[in-house]
N, CA, C and O atoms as a GROMACS GRO file, in nm:
protein
  364
    1MET      N    1   0.457  -0.655   3.105
    1MET     CA    2   0.315  -0.630   3.113
    1MET      C    3   0.242  -0.733   3.026
    1MET      O    4   0.272  -0.747   2.907
    2LYS      N    5   0.149  -0.803   3.083
    2LYS     CA    6   0.071  -0.902   3.010
    2LYS      C    7  -0.054  -0.834   2.955
    2LYS      O    8  -0.124  -0.762   3.026
    3ILE      N    9  -0.080  -0.860   2.826
    3ILE     CA   10  -0.201  -0.806   2.767
    3ILE      C   11  -0.288  -0.921   2.717
    3ILE      O   12  -0.239  -1.029   2.684
    4THR      N   13  -0.417  -0.896   2.713
    4THR     CA   14  -0.512  -1.000   2.672
    4THR      C   15  -0.507  -1.018   2.520
    4THR      O   16  -0.452  -0.935   2.448
    5ASP      N   17  -0.566  -1.126   2.474
    5ASP     CA   18  -0.574  -1.151   2.329
    5ASP      C   19  -0.652  -1.040   2.259
    5ASP      O   20  -0.616  -0.999   2.149
    6GLU      N   21  -0.757  -0.992   2.323
    6GLU     CA   22  -0.838  -0.886   2.264
    6GLU      C   23  -0.758  -0.756   2.254
    6GLU      O   24  -0.766  -0.686   2.154
    7GLN      N   25  -0.681  -0.725   2.358
    7GLN     CA   26  -0.597  -0.605   2.355
    7GLN      C   27  -0.491  -0.618   2.245
    7GLN      O   28  -0.466  -0.522   2.171
    8LYS      N   29  -0.429  -0.734   2.235
    8LYS     CA   30  -0.328  -0.757   2.132
    8LYS      C   31  -0.390  -0.742   1.993
    8LYS      O   32  -0.330  -0.680   1.905
    9LEU      N   33  -0.508  -0.797   1.972
    9LEU     CA   34  -0.577  -0.785   1.844
    9LEU      C   35  -0.606  -0.638   1.811
    9LEU      O   36  -0.587  -0.595   1.698
   10PHE      N   37  -0.651  -0.563   1.910
   10PHE     CA   38  -0.678  -0.421   1.891
   10PHE      C   39  -0.553  -0.348   1.844
   10PHE      O   40  -0.560  -0.271   1.748
   11PHE      N   41  -0.441  -0.370   1.909
   11PHE     CA   42  -0.319  -0.301   1.870
   11PHE      C   43  -0.266  -0.349   1.736
   11PHE      O   44  -0.208  -0.270   1.662
   12LYS      N   45  -0.284  -0.474   1.705
   12LYS     CA   46  -0.244  -0.524   1.573
   12LYS      C   47  -0.328  -0.458   1.464
   12LYS      O   48  -0.277  -0.427   1.356
   13LYS      N   49  -0.456  -0.437   1.491
   13LYS     CA   50  -0.542  -0.369   1.394
   13LYS      C   51  -0.500  -0.223   1.379
   13LYS      O   52  -0.500  -0.170   1.268
   14LEU      N   53  -0.464  -0.158   1.488
   14LEU     CA   54  -0.412  -0.021   1.478
   14LEU      C   55  -0.285  -0.019   1.394
   14LEU      O   56  -0.265   0.071   1.312
   15GLN      N   57  -0.199  -0.117   1.414
   15GLN     CA   58  -0.076  -0.128   1.336
   15GLN      C   59  -0.108  -0.144   1.187
   15GLN      O   60  -0.042  -0.081   1.103
   16GLN      N   61  -0.206  -0.225   1.154
   16GLN     CA   62  -0.246  -0.244   1.015
   16GLN      C   63  -0.303  -0.114   0.956
   16GLN      O   64  -0.277  -0.082   0.840
   17ILE      N   65  -0.378  -0.042   1.035
   17ILE     CA   66  -0.432   0.087   0.989
   17ILE      C   67  -0.316   0.182   0.959
   17ILE      O   68  -0.316   0.248   0.856
   18GLN      N   69  -0.219   0.188   1.049
   18GLN     CA   70  -0.105   0.275   1.028
   18GLN      C   71  -0.032   0.238   0.899
   18GLN      O   72  -0.001   0.326   0.818
   19GLU      N   73  -0.005   0.111   0.879
   19GLU     CA   74   0.065   0.066   0.759
   19GLU      C   75  -0.014   0.101   0.633
   19GLU      O   76   0.044   0.147   0.535
   20PHE      N   77  -0.145   0.081   0.636
   20PHE     CA   78  -0.228   0.113   0.520
   20PHE      C   79  -0.223   0.262   0.488
   20PHE      O   80  -0.205   0.300   0.373
   21VAL      N   81  -0.239   0.345   0.591
   21VAL     CA   82  -0.240   0.490   0.570
   21VAL      C   83  -0.105   0.537   0.516
   21VAL      O   84  -0.101   0.620   0.426
   22VAL      N   85   0.003   0.486   0.570
   22VAL     CA   86   0.136   0.526   0.524
   22VAL      C   87   0.156   0.485   0.378
   22VAL      O   88   0.199   0.567   0.297
   23LEU      N   89   0.125   0.361   0.344
   23LEU     CA   90   0.144   0.314   0.207
   23LEU      C   91   0.054   0.387   0.109
   23LEU      O   92   0.097   0.423  -0.001
   24THR      N   93  -0.070   0.410   0.148
   24THR     CA   94  -0.163   0.485   0.062
   24THR      C   95  -0.112   0.627   0.041
   24THR      O   96  -0.116   0.678  -0.071
   25SER      N   97  -0.065   0.690   0.147
   25SER     CA   98  -0.014   0.826   0.137
   25SER      C   99   0.110   0.832   0.048
   25SER      O  100   0.125   0.925  -0.032
   26LEU      N  101   0.197   0.734   0.061
   26LEU     CA  102   0.316   0.731  -0.025
   26LEU      C  103   0.278   0.714  -0.172
   26LEU      O  104   0.337   0.779  -0.258
   27ASN      N  105   0.182   0.630  -0.200
   27ASN     CA  106   0.138   0.606  -0.337
   27ASN      C  107   0.066   0.727  -0.397
   27ASN      O  108   0.077   0.754  -0.516
   28ASP      N  109  -0.008   0.798  -0.314
   28ASP     CA  110  -0.089   0.911  -0.362
   28ASP      C  111  -0.015   1.044  -0.360
   28ASP      O  112  -0.062   1.141  -0.419
   29SER      N  113   0.098   1.049  -0.294
   29SER     CA  114   0.168   1.177  -0.275
   29SER      C  115   0.247   1.218  -0.398
   29SER      O  116   0.318   1.138  -0.459
   30ASN      N  117   0.232   1.343  -0.432
   30ASN     CA  118   0.313   1.403  -0.538
   30ASN      C  119   0.434   1.473  -0.480
   30ASN      O  120   0.520   1.522  -0.553
   31GLU      N  121   0.439   1.479  -0.350
   31GLU     CA  122   0.548   1.548  -0.282
   31GLU      C  123   0.652   1.448  -0.235
   31GLU      O  124   0.629   1.327  -0.236
   32ASN      N  125   0.764   1.498  -0.196
   32ASN     CA  126   0.874   1.414  -0.149
   32ASN      C  127   0.859   1.389   0.002
   32ASN      O  128   0.925   1.454   0.083
   33VAL      N  129   0.771   1.296   0.036
   33VAL     CA  130   0.746   1.260   0.176
   33VAL      C  131   0.800   1.120   0.197
   33VAL      O  132   0.778   1.030   0.115
   34SER      N  133   0.871   1.101   0.307
   34SER     CA  134   0.931   0.970   0.332
   34SER      C  135   0.838   0.882   0.414
   34SER      O  136   0.750   0.930   0.485
   35GLU      N  137   0.860   0.752   0.403
   35GLU     CA  138   0.785   0.657   0.484
   35GLU      C  139   0.809   0.683   0.632
   35GLU      O  140   0.716   0.672   0.713
   36SER      N  141   0.930   0.717   0.667
   36SER     CA  142   0.964   0.746   0.806
   36SER      C  143   0.884   0.865   0.860
   36SER      O  144   0.834   0.860   0.972
   37GLU      N  145   0.872   0.970   0.780
   37GLU     CA  146   0.796   1.088   0.822
   37GLU      C  147   0.647   1.052   0.842
   37GLU      O  148   0.585   1.094   0.939
   38LEU      N  149   0.595   0.974   0.750
   38LEU     CA  150   0.455   0.935   0.762
   38LEU      C  151   0.432   0.844   0.882
   38LEU      O  152   0.330   0.855   0.951
   39ASN      N  153   0.526   0.753   0.908
   39ASN     CA  154   0.516   0.668   1.027
   39ASN      C  155   0.516   0.753   1.153
   39ASN      O  156   0.440   0.726   1.246
   40SER      N  157   0.599   0.853   1.155
   40SER     CA  158   0.608   0.940   1.272
   40SER      C  159   0.477   1.017   1.295
   40SER      O  160   0.429   1.024   1.408
   41VAL      N  161   0.422   1.072   1.190
   41VAL     CA  162   0.298   1.149   1.201
   41VAL      C  163   0.181   1.060   1.243
   41VAL      O  164   0.103   1.097   1.331
   42THR      N  165   0.169   0.944   1.181
   42THR     CA  166   0.058   0.855   1.217
   42THR      C  167   0.074   0.801   1.358
   42THR      O  168  -0.024   0.787   1.431
   43TYR      N  169   0.198   0.771   1.397
   43TYR     CA  170   0.223   0.724   1.534
   43TYR      C  171   0.179   0.830   1.635
   43TYR      O  172   0.108   0.798   1.730
   44GLU      N  173   0.222   0.953   1.615
   44GLU     CA  174   0.187   1.060   1.710
   44GLU      C  175   0.037   1.079   1.719
   44GLU      O  176  -0.015   1.102   1.828
   45THR      N  177  -0.032   1.069   1.607
   45THR     CA  178  -0.177   1.084   1.607
   45THR      C  179  -0.244   0.973   1.688
   45THR      O  180  -0.326   1.000   1.775
   46ILE      N  181  -0.207   0.849   1.658
   46ILE     CA  182  -0.267   0.735   1.728
   46ILE      C  183  -0.231   0.739   1.877
   46ILE      O  184  -0.316   0.712   1.962
   47TYR      N  185  -0.107   0.772   1.909
   47TYR     CA  186  -0.062   0.780   2.048
   47TYR      C  187  -0.146   0.882   2.125
   47TYR      O  188  -0.188   0.856   2.238
   48ARG      N  189  -0.168   0.998   2.065
   48ARG     CA  190  -0.246   1.103   2.133
   48ARG      C  191  -0.392   1.061   2.152
   48ARG      O  192  -0.453   1.094   2.254
   49VAL      N  193  -0.449   0.989   2.055
   49VAL     CA  194  -0.586   0.939   2.071
   49VAL      C  195  -0.591   0.839   2.186
   49VAL      O  196  -0.686   0.839   2.264
   50MET      N  197  -0.489   0.754   2.197
   50MET     CA  198  -0.485   0.657   2.308
   50MET      C  199  -0.471   0.731   2.441
   50MET      O  200  -0.531   0.690   2.541
   51GLU      N  201  -0.393   0.839   2.445
   51GLU     CA  202  -0.384   0.921   2.566
   51GLU      C  203  -0.521   0.980   2.602
   51GLU      O  204  -0.557   0.985   2.719
   52LEU      N  205  -0.595   1.024   2.501
   52LEU     CA  206  -0.728   1.079   2.525
   52LEU      C  207  -0.819   0.973   2.586
   52LEU      O  208  -0.890   1.000   2.683
   53ILE      N  209  -0.816   0.852   2.531
   53ILE     CA  210  -0.900   0.744   2.584
   53ILE      C  211  -0.854   0.705   2.724
   53ILE      O  212  -0.937   0.672   2.809
   54ASP      N  213  -0.723   0.709   2.750
   54ASP     CA  214  -0.670   0.678   2.883
   54ASP      C  215  -0.704   0.786   2.987
   54ASP      O  216  -0.690   0.762   3.107
   55GLY      N  217  -0.747   0.903   2.942
   55GLY     CA  218  -0.787   1.008   3.036
   55GLY      C  219  -0.682   1.112   3.065
   55GLY      O  220  -0.692   1.184   3.164
   56TYR      N  221  -0.579   1.123   2.980
   56TYR     CA  222  -0.471   1.218   3.005
   56TYR      C  223  -0.488   1.352   2.936
   56TYR      O  224  -0.415   1.446   2.966
   57MET      N  225  -0.583   1.364   2.845
   57MET     CA  226  -0.594   1.487   2.767
   57MET      C  227  -0.694   1.587   2.826
   57MET      O  228  -0.680   1.708   2.807
   58THR      N  229  -0.794   1.536   2.898
   58THR     CA  230  -0.896   1.624   2.954
   58THR      C  231  -0.968   1.554   3.067
   58THR      O  232  -0.984   1.431   3.067
   59ASP      N  233  -1.012   1.632   3.163
   59ASP     CA  234  -1.095   1.579   3.271
   59ASP      C  235  -1.243   1.583   3.234
   59ASP      O  236  -1.327   1.531   3.306
   60GLU      N  237  -1.272   1.645   3.121
   60GLU     CA  238  -1.412   1.664   3.081
   60GLU      C  239  -1.472   1.539   3.016
   60GLU      O  240  -1.594   1.529   3.002
   61LEU      N  241  -1.388   1.445   2.976
   61LEU     CA  242  -1.435   1.322   2.913
   61LEU      C  243  -1.382   1.201   2.989
   61LEU      O  244  -1.266   1.200   3.030
   62THR      N  245  -1.465   1.103   3.007
   62THR     CA  246  -1.423   0.975   3.061
   62THR      C  247  -1.458   0.871   2.955
   62THR      O  248  -1.575   0.841   2.932
   63LEU      N  249  -1.356   0.817   2.893
   63LEU     CA  250  -1.375   0.727   2.780
   63LEU      C  251  -1.329   0.586   2.812
   63LEU      O  252  -1.250   0.564   2.904
   64ASP      N  253  -1.379   0.492   2.734
   64ASP     CA  254  -1.337   0.354   2.746
   64ASP      C  255  -1.352   0.288   2.609
   64ASP      O  256  -1.429   0.335   2.525
   65LEU      N  257  -1.279   0.182   2.588
   65LEU     CA  258  -1.296   0.096   2.471
   65LEU      C  259  -1.338  -0.039   2.524
   65LEU      O  260  -1.272  -0.097   2.612
   66GLN      N  261  -1.446  -0.089   2.471
   66GLN     CA  262  -1.499  -0.214   2.523
   66GLN      C  263  -1.517  -0.314   2.410
   66GLN      O  264  -1.571  -0.281   2.304
   67GLU      N  265  -1.473  -0.437   2.433
   67GLU     CA  266  -1.495  -0.546   2.339
   67GLU      C  267  -1.634  -0.598   2.368
   67GLU      O  268  -1.658  -0.656   2.474
   68THR      N  269  -1.726  -0.578   2.276
   68THR     CA  270  -1.868  -0.600   2.306
   68THR      C  271  -1.907  -0.745   2.329
   68THR      O  272  -2.002  -0.772   2.403
   69SER      N  273  -1.837  -0.839   2.268
   69SER     CA  274  -1.877  -0.979   2.288
   69SER      C  275  -1.845  -1.029   2.428
   69SER      O  276  -1.908  -1.123   2.477
   70THR      N  277  -1.745  -0.967   2.494
   70THR     CA  278  -1.709  -1.008   2.630
   70THR      C  279  -1.742  -0.901   2.734
   70THR      O  280  -1.734  -0.927   2.854
   71ASN      N  281  -1.779  -0.783   2.689
   71ASN     CA  282  -1.804  -0.667   2.776
   71ASN      C  283  -1.680  -0.629   2.857
   71ASN      O  284  -1.692  -0.567   2.963
   72GLN      N  285  -1.563  -0.664   2.809
   72GLN     CA  286  -1.438  -0.632   2.878
   72GLN      C  287  -1.379  -0.502   2.823
   72GLN      O  288  -1.377  -0.480   2.702
   73SER      N  289  -1.331  -0.418   2.912
   73SER     CA  290  -1.263  -0.296   2.873
   73SER      C  291  -1.126  -0.331   2.817
   73SER      O  292  -1.053  -0.412   2.875
   74LEU      N  293  -1.090  -0.270   2.705
   74LEU     CA  294  -0.956  -0.289   2.651
   74LEU      C  295  -0.852  -0.212   2.733
   74LEU      O  296  -0.732  -0.233   2.716
   75LYS      N  297  -0.898  -0.126   2.820
   75LYS     CA  298  -0.808  -0.052   2.908
   75LYS      C  299  -0.772  -0.132   3.034
   75LYS      O  300  -0.685  -0.092   3.111
   76GLN      N  301  -0.837  -0.243   3.055
   76GLN     CA  302  -0.820  -0.320   3.178
   76GLN      C  303  -0.674  -0.361   3.198
   76GLN      O  304  -0.618  -0.437   3.119
   77GLY      N  305  -0.614  -0.310   3.304
   77GLY     CA  306  -0.480  -0.349   3.343
   77GLY      C  307  -0.367  -0.286   3.264
   77GLY      O  308  -0.250  -0.317   3.289
   78ILE      N  309  -0.399  -0.198   3.169
   78ILE     CA  310  -0.294  -0.135   3.088
   78ILE      C  311  -0.325   0.012   3.064
   78ILE      O  312  -0.438   0.057   3.086
   79GLU      N  313  -0.226   0.083   3.020
   79GLU     CA  314  -0.242   0.218   2.967
   79GLU      C  315  -0.230   0.203   2.816
   79GLU      O  316  -0.125   0.162   2.766
   80LEU      N  317  -0.335   0.235   2.742
   80LEU     CA  318  -0.336   0.214   2.598
   80LEU      C  319  -0.220   0.285   2.529
   80LEU      O  320  -0.158   0.229   2.439
   81HIS      N  321  -0.192   0.408   2.571
   81HIS     CA  322  -0.085   0.483   2.504
   81HIS      C  323   0.052   0.420   2.527
   81HIS      O  324   0.138   0.430   2.440
   82ASP      N  325   0.073   0.358   2.640
   82ASP     CA  326   0.201   0.290   2.665
   82ASP      C  327   0.217   0.166   2.577
   82ASP      O  328   0.323   0.143   2.521
   83VAL      N  329   0.111   0.088   2.567
   83VAL     CA  330   0.118  -0.036   2.491
   83VAL      C  331   0.126  -0.010   2.341
   83VAL      O  332   0.194  -0.083   2.269
   84CYS      N  333   0.058   0.093   2.293
   84CYS     CA  334   0.060   0.118   2.148
   84CYS      C  335   0.201   0.149   2.100
   84CYS      O  336   0.234   0.124   1.984
   85ALA      N  337   0.284   0.202   2.188
   85ALA     CA  338   0.422   0.233   2.148
   85ALA      C  339   0.499   0.109   2.105
   85ALA      O  340   0.589   0.119   2.022
   86SER      N  341   0.467  -0.006   2.160
   86SER     CA  342   0.540  -0.126   2.123
   86SER      C  343   0.484  -0.193   1.997
   86SER      O  344   0.546  -0.286   1.944
   87PHE      N  345   0.369  -0.147   1.949
   87PHE     CA  346   0.308  -0.204   1.829
   87PHE      C  347   0.327  -0.119   1.705
   87PHE      O  348   0.339  -0.171   1.594
   88LEU      N  349   0.330   0.012   1.724
   88LEU     CA  350   0.333   0.104   1.609
   88LEU      C  351   0.474   0.150   1.578
   88LEU      O  352   0.562   0.154   1.665
   89ARG      N  353   0.493   0.183   1.452
   89ARG     CA  354   0.623   0.234   1.408
   89ARG      C  355   0.627   0.384   1.427
   89ARG      O  356   0.535   0.454   1.384
   90SER      N  357   0.730   0.434   1.491
   90SER     CA  358   0.740   0.576   1.521
   90SER      C  359   0.866   0.638   1.461
   90SER      O  360   0.916   0.738   1.512
   91GLU      N  361   0.915   0.581   1.355
   91GLU     CA  362   1.043   0.623   1.295
   91GLU      C  363   1.050   0.770   1.272
   91GLU      O  364   1.152   0.819   1.222
   0.00000   0.00000   0.00000
């Protein structure tokens, strides 16, 4: 599956968000939580949000992500939830 530069950038930014949240949570946690557990939780959350945007969670919402400088949909030609799986860590 070929993805555009804008789509790739979007998923790389999601990956950076996941890494930041996991590292911040590990540093702030007083409990015995593993990096793997945090990666799994953040992955599932992001994956489900991508499913919502793709239209799999409800028929009551029709959502899109658009890159405003080009007016191109980031959903064009892909399923966001499928592609995010190859960018995010789901350990």
